[in-house]
Structure formats: structure tokens, C-alpha cells
C-alpha positions in Angstrom: 38.8 7.4 23.3 42.5 7.9 24.4 42.7 4.3 25.7 46.2 2.6 25.6 46.7 -1.4 24.7 47.3 -1.8 28.7 43.8 -1.0 29.9 42.4 -3.2 26.8 44.0 -6.4 27.4 43.7 -6.4 31.2 41.8 -9.3 31.7 40.1 -9.8 28.4 40.3 -13.5 28.3 40.1 -14.2 25.0 41.3 -16.9 22.9 42.3 -16.0 19.6 42.2 -11.8 19.5 43.9 -9.3 21.9 47.3 -10.5 22.5 48.7 -7.7 20.7 47.0 -4.7 20.6 48.5 -1.4 19.2 46.6 2.0 20.2 47.0 5.4 17.9 46.0 9.0 18.5 45.7 9.6 14.6 46.6 7.4 11.6 45.4 7.2 8.0 43.7 3.9 8.8 43.7 1.2 10.8 43.3 -1.5 8.1 45.9 -0.2 6.8 47.8 -0.5 9.6 46.7 -4.3 9.5 47.7 -4.9 6.5 51.8 -3.3 6.8 51.9 -5.6 9.7 50.6 -8.9 8.2 53.5 -8.8 5.9 55.8 -9.5 8.3 53.9 -12.3 9.9 52.9 -13.9 13.5 50.1 -11.2 14.0 47.6 -13.4 14.2 44.7 -11.7 16.3 46.4 -7.9 15.9 44.3 -5.4 17.3 44.5 -1.4 15.6 42.9 0.9 18.1 42.5 4.6 16.9 41.2 8.0 18.4 40.9 9.2 14.5 41.0 8.0 11.0 42.2 10.7 8.2 41.0 8.4 5.7 39.3 5.4 7.0 37.1 3.4 4.3 33.9 2.6 4.4 31.9 -0.2 1.8 31.8 0.5 -1.9 35.0 2.7 -1.5 32.8 5.1 0.9 34.6 7.2 3.9 34.2 6.7 7.3 33.7 10.4 8.7 34.1 11.2 12.4 35.9 14.0 14.4 38.9 12.8 17.2 37.4 10.9 20.1 33.7 10.7 19.2 33.9 7.1 17.6 35.4 3.7 18.5 37.6 2.7 15.2 39.6 -0.5 15.4 40.5 -3.2 13.0 41.3 -6.7 13.8 44.0 -9.3 11.7 43.3 -13.1 10.7 46.1 -14.4 9.6 45.6 -18.1 7.7 42.1 -17.9 7.0 42.2 -20.9 4.5 38.4 -21.4 4.5 36.7 -19.7 1.9 33.8 -19.9 4.0 34.8 -19.0 7.1 36.6 -16.1 5.4 32.2 -15.3 3.5 30.9 -15.5 6.9 33.2 -12.9 8.1 31.3 -9.8 7.7 28.1 -11.7 9.6 30.8 -12.8 12.3 31.6 -9.0 12.9 28.0 -7.6 12.7 26.7 -9.7 15.1 29.3 -9.2 17.5 28.9 -5.5 17.2 24.9 -5.9 17.2 25.5 -8.2 20.4 27.5 -5.4 22.1 25.5 -2.5 21.9 22.2 -4.7 22.8 24.9 -4.8 26.4 24.5 -1.0 26.5 20.7 -0.2 24.8 19.0 -3.3 24.9 16.4 -4.7 21.7 17.1 -1.8 19.4 20.5 -2.4 17.4 19.3 -3.8 13.8 21.7 -5.3 11.0 21.5 -4.7 7.3 23.3 -6.3 4.3 26.2 -6.2 4.2 27.5 -3.8 6.6 25.3 -1.6 8.2 24.2 -1.4 12.0 21.6 0.7 12.5 19.0 2.0 15.8 15.7 3.3 14.4 17.1 3.0 10.5 20.0 5.4 11.4 22.9 4.3 10.7 25.6 3.6 14.2 28.4 1.7 12.7 29.8 0.2 10.1 32.3 -2.9 9.1 34.4 -3.4 6.5 36.2 -7.2 5.8 39.1 -7.3 3.2 40.9 -10.1 2.2 44.3 -10.4 1.1 46.5 -13.2 0.2 50.0 -12.7 1.7 53.0 -15.7 1.2 50.2 -17.9 0.8 47.6 -17.3 3.2 44.6 -16.5 2.7 44.2 -13.1 5.3 41.6 -10.9 6.6 41.2 -7.9 8.5 37.7 -6.6 9.9 37.6 -3.0 10.5 34.9 -1.7 12.9 33.9 2.1 13.4 30.7 3.1 15.6 29.6 6.5 16.3 29.7 6.6 20.2 29.6 10.1 21.4 28.4 12.0 17.6 27.1 11.2 14.3 27.6 12.8 11.3 25.3 14.9 9.9 22.8 14.0 6.3 24.7 16.3 4.6 27.6 15.0 5.4 27.6 11.2 4.4 23.6 11.7 2.4 22.0 9.6 5.1 20.8 9.7 8.7 23.0 9.0 11.5 23.1 8.5 14.9 25.6 7.6 18.3 25.5 5.7 20.8 25.3 8.7 23.7 22.0 9.3 21.8 20.1 6.4 23.4 22.2 5.2 26.4 20.5 5.7 29.9 23.8 5.8 31.6 27.8 7.1 31.5 29.2 5.5 28.6 32.5 3.5 28.4 34.4 3.6 25.3 36.9 1.1 27.0 34.7 -1.3 28.1 32.4 -1.3 25.0 36.0 -2.2 23.2 36.7 -5.1 25.5 32.9 -6.6 25.2 33.3 -6.1 21.4 36.7 -7.9 21.4 35.0 -10.7 23.7 32.4 -11.2 21.5 34.0 -11.2 18.1 36.4 -13.6 19.6 33.9 -15.9 20.3 31.9 -15.4 17.2 35.3 -16.2 15.4 35.8 -19.5 17.2 32.0 -20.8 16.3 33.2 -20.1 13.0 36.3 -22.3 13.4 34.5 -25.1 14.9 31.8 -25.0 12.2 29.1 -23.6 14.0 28.2 -21.0 10.7 24.6 -22.2 10.9 24.3 -20.4 14.9 25.8 -17.1 12.9 23.9 -17.1 10.1 21.3 -17.7 12.2 21.5 -14.7 14.9 22.5 -12.4 11.7 18.6 -12.7 10.5 17.3 -12.3 14.1 18.9 -8.9 13.8 18.3 -8.3 10.3 14.2 -9.0 11.2 14.6 -6.2 13.8 15.6 -3.8 10.6 12.2 -4.6 8.6 10.3 -3.1 11.7 12.3 0.7 10.8 11.7 0.6 7.4 
């Protein structure tokens, strides 16, 4: 991806997410970077972006496999998420943010499958891992997102079909603009949670999950 924090942050317009952005060429895990920084406090809304993860995690202790520069890999840190309902809804928040962003590039084809799959035509496009920890008495959340942009792993590598955004997009892809749109959508949906608009988030998730049933 090879972008810098200033490019992502320029006129981003978010309320909570992205006031601090870290971009790394190579790291074990963007989630782990967030957790390490969370120990210091004062990092709510931190975004960590990487070109490549050596030990990216997926759901159920699976690994997230990509090659350098092929995927969008990022994590967002939320501090003091004390409301248990808000924490439980975060996987749906992240899912609909990703799906909505994909819709801006390839309209009408993305679908969601519980708990963390973002799909196109039944093939995995992206995955989401939401982790929770209590730090200094605060309930904290890290949202990790990995999306195949320019290539996808083979069935032999991950045991299932996968796809990438480049296989479906008609024009040139801009990982930078995709990332910026994703952060804006994620920020807006988190604001919905804060305002108690949980039903709207669930309804949106359900609408995307119904698309998935068409491809089964």
C-alpha cells in the first residue's frame, strides 16, 4: 500500500478515529501494535496501517495470509468502551463499514456472513477480528480489518475460496482512498453506537447478510 499518515489524515473529517495514524511497512500484527500503545493511554481512535503482517490473526486463531502490498491491513483502537452492548456490536459495526466501502467501488455484490466474513460471490474478500481487553480499569477494543485488494490467497493456502477487489472493480483502485472512506464510515457507525442507534446497525448488517444467502 505504501502510504503515509499525512496522506490518510488529510481532510479526513472524522470525529473519533484517525487523529493519530501510524503506517508501517512490516509488522507482526497491527492489533498487537494497538494493544502495546493502549498501555500508555491517550490513544483513543488510533489507526495502525501495515503493508504486510508476519503474524496477522483471524477468527478462531486462524492466520491472515497476504503478500506485501497486496492487501489493506489496519487496526483501530477504542479506549473506555465501557458499555458491554457497544462492545458486542463492534463486529457488526466494522462489517458494515467494510461492506459499505466496497459498495462504493463495486456496488451491490458484497455480502456478510457471521461472525467476520466479508464476501463477494461467496468467496472471502475481507476478515474482521475484534479483540477486547481491560486496561487500567477501562474496557478497550481493537478492531482489526484485513482486505484482499490486488491478490487473494489460493484455496490450497487457506482451505476456502477467496477473492480480491481487483477481480471485480472496473477501474483503477486506490487503496489510499479506500482506506480513507473506510475510516470515515467506521467513525460514523461508532458514533451511531455512542448515540444508541444500535437497531440501525443491526438492520444494515442483516441487509448485507441476506445478499450472502443468494450465493449459497
